[in-house]
NUVO-517816 format. One line per 10 residues: their letters; for each residue z, x, y of C-alpha. Coordinates in Angstrom, 2 decimals. Example, Ala and Ser with C-alpha at 12.3 -4.5 7.8 and 13.67 -1.06 7.14 Angstrom:
# residues 2
AS) 7.80:12.30:-4.50 ~ 7.14:13.67:-1.06
***
This chain:
# residues 519
MTEVKHNSPG) -40.78:-12.57:-8.31 ~ -41.53:-11.34:-4.86 ~ -38.46:-10.22:-2.97 ~ -37.96:-11.85:0.40 ~ -36.32:-9.50:2.91 ~ -34.59:-10.50:6.09 ~ -33.85:-8.49:9.19 ~ -30.48:-6.83:8.62 ~ -29.19:-3.27:8.74 ~ -29.86:-0.96:5.79
LFNARRIITL) -27.04:-0.40:3.33 ~ -26.19:3.02:4.77 ~ -27.34:2.79:8.37 ~ -25.39:3.96:11.43 ~ -23.68:0.60:12.06 ~ -22.37:0.37:8.54 ~ -21.14:3.98:8.51 ~ -19.40:3.52:11.89 ~ -17.66:0.42:10.55 ~ -16.55:2.32:7.45
LGSILVALGS) -15.21:5.24:9.51 ~ -13.44:2.85:11.90 ~ -11.84:1.08:8.94 ~ -10.63:4.40:7.51 ~ -9.14:5.32:10.91 ~ -7.27:2.02:11.07 ~ -6.01:2.45:7.51 ~ -4.84:5.99:8.35 ~ -2.72:4.56:11.16 ~ -1.44:1.72:8.99
GTNYIFSAYA) 0.12:3.66:6.12 ~ 3.11:5.13:7.93 ~ 5.62:3.04:5.97 ~ 5.18:5.70:3.28 ~ 6.70:8.32:5.60 ~ 10.00:6.43:5.85 ~ 11.77:8.74:3.40 ~ 10.89:11.74:5.62 ~ 13.20:10.55:8.41 ~ 15.46:8.05:6.63
PQLGARLHIS) 18.32:10.46:5.75 ~ 18.46:11.74:9.34 ~ 18.33:8.20:10.70 ~ 21.13:7.13:8.38 ~ 23.29:10.10:9.34 ~ 22.67:9.65:13.06 ~ 23.63:5.96:12.93 ~ 26.32:6.39:10.22 ~ 24.97:3.83:7.76 ~ 25.24:3.89:3.96
HTQLNIVGLA) 22.40:4.49:1.48 ~ 22.39:0.80:0.62 ~ 22.00:-0.13:4.30 ~ 19.30:2.50:4.65 ~ 17.41:0.94:1.75 ~ 17.70:-2.44:3.45 ~ 16.12:-0.97:6.60 ~ 13.26:0.42:4.52 ~ 12.85:-2.89:2.73 ~ 12.58:-4.66:6.09
GNAGVSVSGP) 9.44:-2.64:6.74 ~ 8.12:-3.53:3.28 ~ 8.96:-7.18:3.98 ~ 6.89:-7.02:7.16 ~ 3.95:-5.83:5.08 ~ 4.31:-8.38:2.30 ~ 5.51:-11.55:4.01 ~ 2.85:-11.34:6.70 ~ 0.08:-10.84:4.14 ~ -1.01:-14.49:3.69
IWGRIVDTRG) -0.85:-15.09:7.46 ~ -2.93:-12.08:8.45 ~ -5.24:-12.80:5.53 ~ -5.94:-16.34:6.67 ~ -6.55:-15.16:10.24 ~ -8.98:-12.40:9.30 ~ -10.82:-14.67:6.84 ~ -11.35:-17.36:9.47 ~ -11.33:-15.54:12.82 ~ -12.37:-11.95:12.06
PQIPLMGAFV) -10.49:-8.65:12.53 ~ -9.86:-8.72:16.31 ~ -6.61:-10.72:16.35 ~ -4.97:-8.68:13.55 ~ -5.98:-5.44:15.28 ~ -4.35:-6.55:18.53 ~ -1.24:-7.58:16.60 ~ -1.17:-4.20:14.85 ~ -1.25:-2.43:18.21 ~ 1.65:-4.39:19.69
FSLIGYAGMK) 3.93:-4.50:16.64 ~ 3.51:-0.84:15.66 ~ 4.14:0.39:19.20 ~ 7.28:-1.72:19.70 ~ 8.66:-1.08:16.21 ~ 8.56:2.71:16.23 ~ 9.49:2.98:19.92 ~ 12.55:0.82:19.24 ~ 13.61:2.95:16.29 ~ 13.18:6.09:18.37
RMYDEGTGSG) 15.38:4.73:21.12 ~ 18.13:3.75:18.68 ~ 17.99:7.18:17.08 ~ 18.16:8.95:20.45 ~ 21.14:6.89:21.60 ~ 23.06:7.27:18.32 ~ 26.39:5.46:17.96 ~ 28.49:7.39:20.47 ~ 31.28:7.68:17.88 ~ 31.91:8.54:14.27
ISISSAHFVL) 31.81:4.93:13.08 ~ 28.77:3.05:11.89 ~ 26.55:1.08:14.27 ~ 27.51:-2.52:15.00 ~ 26.09:-5.41:13.01 ~ 23.95:-6.45:15.97 ~ 22.43:-2.97:16.26 ~ 21.84:-2.86:12.52 ~ 19.95:-6.17:12.71 ~ 17.93:-4.76:15.62
LMVCSLLTGL) 17.09:-1.70:13.52 ~ 15.90:-4.00:10.74 ~ 13.75:-5.94:13.21 ~ 12.11:-2.72:14.42 ~ 11.38:-1.74:10.83 ~ 10.03:-5.24:10.17 ~ 7.66:-4.92:13.14 ~ 6.25:-1.66:11.80 ~ 5.47:-3.46:8.55 ~ 3.84:-6.37:10.37
GAHAGVVAAV) 1.63:-3.97:12.31 ~ 0.75:-1.91:9.26 ~ -0.46:-4.87:7.23 ~ -2.37:-6.39:10.13 ~ -4.37:-3.19:10.46 ~ -5.11:-2.56:6.81 ~ -6.05:-6.17:6.00 ~ -8.58:-6.13:8.84 ~ -10.00:-2.82:7.60 ~ -10.31:-3.87:3.94
NTTAKSFPES) -11.81:-7.27:4.75 ~ -14.39:-5.78:7.10 ~ -15.40:-3.16:4.54 ~ -15.62:-5.65:1.66 ~ -18.00:-7.83:3.68 ~ -20.14:-4.89:4.79 ~ -21.02:-3.37:1.39 ~ -22.55:-4.86:-1.78 ~ -20.70:-5.53:-5.02 ~ -22.03:-2.38:-6.68
ARATTTGLVL) -20.31:-0.16:-4.08 ~ -17.43:-2.41:-3.07 ~ -14.66:-0.84:-5.16 ~ -15.67:2.64:-3.99 ~ -15.86:1.80:-0.27 ~ -12.66:-0.24:-0.21 ~ -11.07:2.61:-2.16 ~ -12.15:5.03:0.58 ~ -10.55:2.81:3.23 ~ -7.35:2.44:1.23
SGFGLSAFFF) -7.30:6.20:0.63 ~ -6.84:6.61:4.38 ~ -3.88:4.26:4.07 ~ -2.45:6.45:1.34 ~ -3.14:9.73:3.17 ~ -1.31:8.55:6.28 ~ 2.10:9.94:5.33 ~ 0.67:13.37:4.49 ~ -1.29:13.47:7.74 ~ 1.63:12.64:10.02
STIAHMLFPG) 4.30:14.58:8.13 ~ 2.07:17.68:8.27 ~ 1.57:17.31:12.02 ~ 5.30:16.82:12.52 ~ 6.13:19.86:10.37 ~ 3.68:22.04:12.28 ~ 4.48:20.92:15.82 ~ 8.18:19.96:15.77 ~ 9.92:20.75:12.44 ~ 13.25:18.98:12.00
DTSALLLLLS) 12.83:16.90:15.18 ~ 13.16:13.30:14.01 ~ 12.93:11.89:17.54 ~ 9.56:13.57:18.10 ~ 8.31:12.27:14.74 ~ 9.19:8.68:15.70 ~ 7.41:9.14:19.04 ~ 4.33:10.42:17.23 ~ 4.37:7.41:14.92 ~ 4.68:4.94:17.79
LATSIPMLVA) 1.54:6.33:19.45 ~ -0.54:7.26:16.41 ~ -0.14:3.85:14.78 ~ -1.08:1.84:17.86 ~ -3.92:3.74:19.57 ~ -6.33:3.62:16.57 ~ -6.10:-0.18:16.63 ~ -7.47:-0.25:20.16 ~ -10.30:2.09:19.19 ~ -11.17:-0.14:16.22
LFTMRPVPLP) -11.52:-3.20:18.45 ~ -14.77:-1.66:19.71 ~ -16.03:0.06:16.54 ~ -15.05:-2.07:13.54 ~ -17.29:-5.09:12.94 ~ -18.50:-6.71:9.69 ~ -22.13:-5.72:9.13 ~ -24.37:-8.38:7.45 ~ -25.76:-7.49:4.05 ~ -29.49:-7.77:3.27
HTHPGSKDDV) -30.58:-11.22:2.06 ~ -32.64:-11.59:-1.09 ~ -33.65:-14.67:-3.01 ~ -32.40:-14.99:-6.60 ~ -34.51:-12.90:-8.90 ~ -34.38:-9.59:-7.03 ~ -32.85:-6.67:-8.85 ~ -29.95:-4.60:-7.71 ~ -31.07:-1.05:-8.41 ~ -27.58:0.30:-8.96
NGEYELLPSE) -26.17:-1.79:-11.78 ~ -29.12:-3.86:-12.90 ~ -27.45:-7.14:-11.93 ~ -29.10:-9.88:-9.96 ~ -27.56:-10.19:-6.52 ~ -27.60:-12.75:-3.77 ~ -25.76:-11.32:-0.78 ~ -25.55:-13.45:2.35 ~ -23.84:-11.89:5.34 ~ -20.48:-13.57:4.73
EVAPPAAGPN) -20.75:-13.61:0.91 ~ -19.13:-17.04:0.83 ~ -19.94:-19.16:-2.18 ~ -19.49:-22.88:-1.45 ~ -18.66:-25.01:-4.48 ~ -21.84:-27.01:-3.94 ~ -24.09:-23.96:-4.36 ~ -24.44:-24.39:-8.13 ~ -26.09:-27.84:-8.23 ~ -28.46:-26.95:-5.39
IDTPENGLSS) -29.79:-23.97:-7.29 ~ -31.06:-26.17:-10.13 ~ -33.14:-28.48:-7.95 ~ -36.96:-28.27:-8.02 ~ -37.02:-27.63:-4.27 ~ -35.90:-24.10:-4.89 ~ -39.29:-23.31:-6.38 ~ -37.76:-21.91:-9.59 ~ -39.20:-22.68:-13.00 ~ -36.90:-23.73:-15.80
TSRTGYKRSH) -37.16:-20.20:-17.21 ~ -36.16:-18.72:-13.88 ~ -33.26:-21.10:-13.59 ~ -32.04:-20.14:-17.07 ~ -32.21:-16.46:-16.19 ~ -30.40:-17.18:-12.95 ~ -27.52:-18.91:-14.71 ~ -27.07:-16.14:-17.25 ~ -27.16:-13.27:-14.77 ~ -24.32:-12.05:-12.57
LRPGNLPDVH) -25.28:-13.77:-9.36 ~ -23.52:-12.82:-6.13 ~ -21.98:-14.83:-4.65 ~ -22.96:-17.81:-6.79 ~ -21.35:-16.30:-9.87 ~ -18.15:-15.39:-8.04 ~ -15.26:-17.82:-8.41 ~ -13.74:-19.42:-5.34 ~ -10.03:-19.73:-6.15 ~ -7.64:-20.16:-3.25
GKMLWKSPDF) -4.87:-22.38:-1.92 ~ -3.49:-24.78:-4.51 ~ -5.97:-23.60:-7.12 ~ -4.63:-20.07:-6.81 ~ -1.04:-21.20:-7.39 ~ -2.14:-23.13:-10.50 ~ -3.98:-20.16:-11.99 ~ -2.27:-18.38:-14.96 ~ -4.17:-15.21:-14.03 ~ -2.51:-15.22:-10.62
YLLCVILLLL) 0.98:-15.28:-12.11 ~ 0.10:-12.63:-14.68 ~ -1.14:-10.34:-11.93 ~ 1.95:-11.11:-9.84 ~ 4.32:-10.01:-12.60 ~ 2.39:-6.76:-13.11 ~ 2.51:-6.09:-9.36 ~ 6.22:-6.93:-9.21 ~ 7.06:-4.39:-11.90 ~ 4.70:-1.59:-10.86
GGTGVMYINN) 4.70:-2.15:-7.10 ~ 8.48:-2.55:-7.08 ~ 8.85:0.78:-8.88 ~ 6.58:2.44:-6.35 ~ 8.39:0.98:-3.35 ~ 11.76:2.13:-4.68 ~ 10.59:5.69:-5.28 ~ 8.68:5.98:-2.00 ~ 11.66:4.79:0.04 ~ 14.08:7.11:-1.75
VGLISLALFA) 12.19:10.28:-2.68 ~ 13.83:11.97:0.32 ~ 17.28:11.12:-1.03 ~ 16.29:12.23:-4.53 ~ 15.10:15.62:-3.28 ~ 18.26:16.11:-1.21 ~ 20.53:15.12:-4.11 ~ 18.91:17.77:-6.29 ~ 18.92:20.37:-3.52 ~ 22.51:19.67:-2.44
KANPNYEEEE) 23.82:20.23:-5.97 ~ 22.42:23.77:-6.04 ~ 22.98:24.48:-2.33 ~ 26.08:22.68:-0.97 ~ 25.95:24.55:2.36 ~ 22.29:24.12:3.22 ~ 20.56:24.16:6.59 ~ 19.31:20.77:7.77 ~ 15.91:22.17:8.77 ~ 15.45:23.48:5.23
ASKLQAAQVS) 16.33:20.06:3.84 ~ 13.79:18.46:6.18 ~ 11.09:20.77:4.85 ~ 11.85:19.61:1.31 ~ 11.62:15.97:2.35 ~ 8.32:16.60:4.14 ~ 6.95:18.39:1.07 ~ 7.75:15.40:-1.17 ~ 6.25:12.96:1.32 ~ 3.10:15.08:1.58
TLSVGNFAGR) 2.77:15.32:-2.20 ~ 3.26:11.59:-2.53 ~ 0.68:10.89:0.16 ~ -1.98:13.18:-1.32 ~ -1.46:11.56:-4.73 ~ -1.70:8.13:-3.10 ~ -4.92:9.17:-1.38 ~ -6.46:10.55:-4.58 ~ -5.46:7.51:-6.61 ~ -7.14:5.05:-4.26
ILIGLISDFT) -10.42:6.96:-4.38 ~ -10.46:7.84:-8.09 ~ -9.59:4.36:-9.35 ~ -12.45:2.87:-7.34 ~ -14.93:5.36:-8.81 ~ -13.59:4.85:-12.33 ~ -13.62:1.08:-11.94 ~ -17.22:0.98:-10.68 ~ -18.40:3.48:-13.32 ~ -16.86:1.68:-16.31
RSHFQLPRAY) -18.14:-1.66:-15.08 ~ -21.68:-0.45:-14.48 ~ -22.11:1.76:-17.56 ~ -19.83:0.18:-20.17 ~ -19.61:-3.42:-18.89 ~ -15.82:-3.22:-19.00 ~ -13.90:-5.56:-16.68 ~ -12.13:-3.87:-13.81 ~ -8.83:-5.26:-15.13 ~ -8.81:-2.40:-17.67
SLCIVSSLFI) -7.96:-0.08:-14.78 ~ -4.50:-1.73:-14.73 ~ -3.81:-0.08:-18.10 ~ -4.55:3.33:-16.56 ~ -2.31:2.53:-13.60 ~ 0.60:1.39:-15.79 ~ 0.36:4.55:-17.89 ~ 0.52:6.71:-14.75 ~ 3.65:4.88:-13.62 ~ 5.30:5.47:-17.01
ISQAFAIGVS) 4.49:9.20:-16.83 ~ 5.88:9.43:-13.30 ~ 9.19:7.81:-14.21 ~ 9.56:9.91:-17.35 ~ 9.01:13.07:-15.30 ~ 11.48:11.90:-12.63 ~ 14.17:11.22:-15.22 ~ 13.77:14.66:-16.75 ~ 13.68:16.63:-13.48 ~ 16.88:18.54:-12.72
SVGTLWMATA) 15.58:20.87:-10.00 ~ 14.00:20.05:-6.67 ~ 11.39:22.71:-7.39 ~ 9.82:20.61:-10.15 ~ 10.24:17.20:-8.52 ~ 6.72:17.45:-7.10 ~ 5.22:16.62:-10.53 ~ 6.97:13.25:-10.69 ~ 6.12:12.58:-7.05 ~ 2.43:13.45:-7.55
FLGLAYGSLF) 2.11:11.12:-10.55 ~ 3.93:8.33:-8.70 ~ 1.63:8.72:-5.70 ~ -1.43:8.72:-7.95 ~ -0.19:5.61:-9.77 ~ 0.79:3.71:-6.63 ~ -2.49:4.52:-4.87 ~ -4.46:3.49:-7.96 ~ -2.61:0.18:-8.17 ~ -3.54:-0.93:-4.68
GCLPAIAIDW) -6.92:0.79:-4.81 ~ -8.09:-1.38:-7.71 ~ -6.42:-4.59:-6.53 ~ -9.09:-5.80:-4.04 ~ -11.92:-5.47:-6.58 ~ -9.90:-7.23:-9.29 ~ -8.97:-10.01:-6.84 ~ -12.67:-10.49:-6.00 ~ -13.63:-10.63:-9.70 ~ -10.87:-13.11:-10.55
FGLAHLSENL) -10.58:-15.23:-7.41 ~ -13.71:-14.59:-5.29 ~ -14.51:-13.00:-1.94 ~ -14.48:-16.04:0.35 ~ -10.68:-15.99:0.72 ~ -10.06:-12.36:-0.27 ~ -7.63:-11.42:2.51 ~ -5.54:-14.57:2.10 ~ -5.33:-14.07:-1.67 ~ -4.43:-10.39:-1.25
GYLSLPPLIG) -1.72:-11.50:1.15 ~ -0.10:-13.60:-1.54 ~ -0.48:-10.76:-4.04 ~ 1.39:-8.45:-1.68 ~ 4.57:-10.54:-2.08 ~ 5.54:-9.55:-5.67 ~ 5.89:-5.81:-4.85 ~ 8.32:-6.81:-2.09 ~ 10.48:-8.72:-4.57 ~ 10.42:-5.92:-7.11
GNVFSIIFGK) 10.99:-3.31:-4.41 ~ 14.03:-5.20:-3.13 ~ 15.60:-5.44:-6.57 ~ 14.95:-1.84:-7.60 ~ 15.83:-0.37:-4.19 ~ 19.14:-2.19:-3.98 ~ 19.95:-0.99:-7.50 ~ 19.09:2.56:-6.40 ~ 21.16:2.33:-3.22 ~ 24.21:0.96:-5.05
NIDAHTPRGD) 23.85:3.65:-7.68 ~ 23.68:6.57:-5.28 ~ 26.48:5.13:-3.08 ~ 28.70:4.95:-6.17 ~ 28.23:8.71:-6.65 ~ 28.60:9.62:-2.97 ~ 31.99:10.86:-1.66 ~ 33.00:9.11:1.53 ~ 34.30:11.20:4.44 ~ 36.89:9.63:6.75
TNTPQGVARA) 35.14:9.33:10.09 ~ 37.74:6.96:11.44 ~ 40.27:9.73:12.04 ~ 40.32:11.60:15.36 ~ 39.06:14.68:13.55 ~ 36.18:12.75:11.99 ~ 35.22:11.21:15.31 ~ 35.32:14.60:16.99 ~ 33.03:16.07:14.34 ~ 30.54:13.22:14.61
ANTVDRGVLR) 30.62:12.70:18.36 ~ 27.49:14.71:19.10 ~ 25.01:14.87:16.24 ~ 22.45:16.66:18.39 ~ 24.12:19.95:17.43 ~ 22.75:21.10:14.06 ~ 26.09:22.28:12.72 ~ 27.73:18.96:13.48 ~ 24.76:17.06:12.11 ~ 25.03:18.97:8.84
AVLSERRCFT) 28.74:18.12:8.64 ~ 28.01:14.44:9.21 ~ 25.22:14.48:6.65 ~ 27.55:15.97:4.04 ~ 29.73:12.87:4.33 ~ 26.77:10.74:3.26 ~ 25.40:13.05:0.55 ~ 25.62:12.89:-3.22 ~ 26.18:16.36:-4.73 ~ 25.87:15.59:-8.44
GRECYVSSLQ) 22.09:15.97:-8.69 ~ 20.17:13.69:-11.04 ~ 23.35:11.82:-11.98 ~ 23.19:10.25:-8.51 ~ 20.17:8.13:-9.40 ~ 18.95:8.63:-13.00 ~ 20.19:5.26:-14.31 ~ 18.02:3.52:-11.67 ~ 14.93:5.35:-12.97 ~ 15.71:4.28:-16.52
VTLIACTVAL) 15.47:0.68:-15.36 ~ 12.08:1.25:-13.71 ~ 10.78:3.11:-16.79 ~ 11.45:0.00:-18.90 ~ 9.79:-2.16:-16.22 ~ 6.64:-0.01:-16.26 ~ 6.45:-0.17:-20.06 ~ 6.53:-3.97:-19.88 ~ 3.81:-3.81:-17.21 ~ 1.58:-1.77:-19.56
VLSTWAARRD) 1.82:-4.48:-22.22 ~ 0.97:-7.17:-19.67 ~ -1.91:-5.09:-18.26 ~ -3.44:-4.77:-21.72 ~ -3.18:-8.53:-22.17 ~ -4.73:-9.16:-18.74 ~ -7.65:-6.83:-19.49 ~ -8.37:-8.51:-22.83 ~ -8.22:-11.96:-21.21 ~ -10.70:-10.84:-18.57
DHRQKARKG) -12.99:-9.30:-21.20 ~ -13.05:-12.50:-23.27 ~ -13.68:-14.57:-20.14 ~ -16.65:-12.45:-19.09 ~ -18.16:-12.55:-22.58 ~ -17.80:-16.33:-22.62 ~ -19.65:-16.58:-19.27 ~ -22.56:-14.54:-20.64 ~ -22.77:-16.95:-23.55
***
């Protein structure tokens, strides 16, 4: 059949590349929630709050990411990326600027901040999460609509890799320019997370894909593709294809039905249909277990590294401790970055060459999580903690790197961002449960200094001085090493093992479903 071409940009022309680069820039500015553990211990010591309260502050940021997902998703699906980008600019700027101000002001005494100030701190953290998700959902949606199915997992993986590399990027800058200066780090975050959103308003636009009539071959994977600019498959598209007016013979129509048509072959599951889908709930449970494990570790890797370091070095310098935290955050971020790229390449390769559903990548992800937790449980020295952190970053990045492509395969592209928004809720639930368990566990092993005495107040009155800050930090530090937290990791190890079983089941279900479609 003769291919009918329409006027639209080539697959790798300047407009498409600029959109991809703009999306990566936005994602880079949207992943700063991963850097929380780099400044969390200092923030907690400055404001005199417990590890459990500190975990609640971190979870507020995660809640901003997850709870806002369906809302931002619906907006970007129906109105485009501009509104979410403007929201990302405002929320990120206010959130980090507010946290910086609270850190600079401190408490003015040795007692903890008031309940009202603690709620305000949670609100600031929540705003950073709202801004982060607004930016990344706009970037992923724009990229998914600008590249064909054969390259979609790879390109969205590139965008999400910027999201994962964010913590490494900013922690490295902070370490080079102002080591140990938490206030300067928060100022950097307030500016670097908001300015890219303004730049993207002028550079990031969905680029229409080339149109072809059914019957043209996709030269990458040998599948038949139909790629309108929005890649939206209305439910009525199927019956219209079989009508004589389309100019297709019965043989052509049969070949059309049996091939992997895009978007006609994509499902369109959203709204009530999504909530009635067993596959949705299966994926939610996997995300709850794996994503919750990742959130707990990411929010607390700074505390883990300090617990191990403090056991061997009770009288440590705070700047040295900050370097250790930054090193763990950087390792985590690089692993996150690598995972988001590699899983996209692996997913596209196995699908194109072995016809394996992308859901099989969940088995790889679950295995990486199990390895990371096993390493973390066995680590007794901060010098070897990087191995557990690297595997966790690789696993967490892979999880969210493969999620968009799996969501498209299972639920369709027309409502991708909205569906991804709902899928971002389970990691929040799991993260809340596991993080609270972690916070309670480490608080139970932490000796409490009496800061209500005149001597305690005098020591904590001015935490700007490094010596005083170290003394205050020691009152909120666990000195028993891995005993501070290991029971929490045993819980997450069991959770990840359950997730591997469910991932295997999900992959086999998807494989059987695809074979049934091919007839």
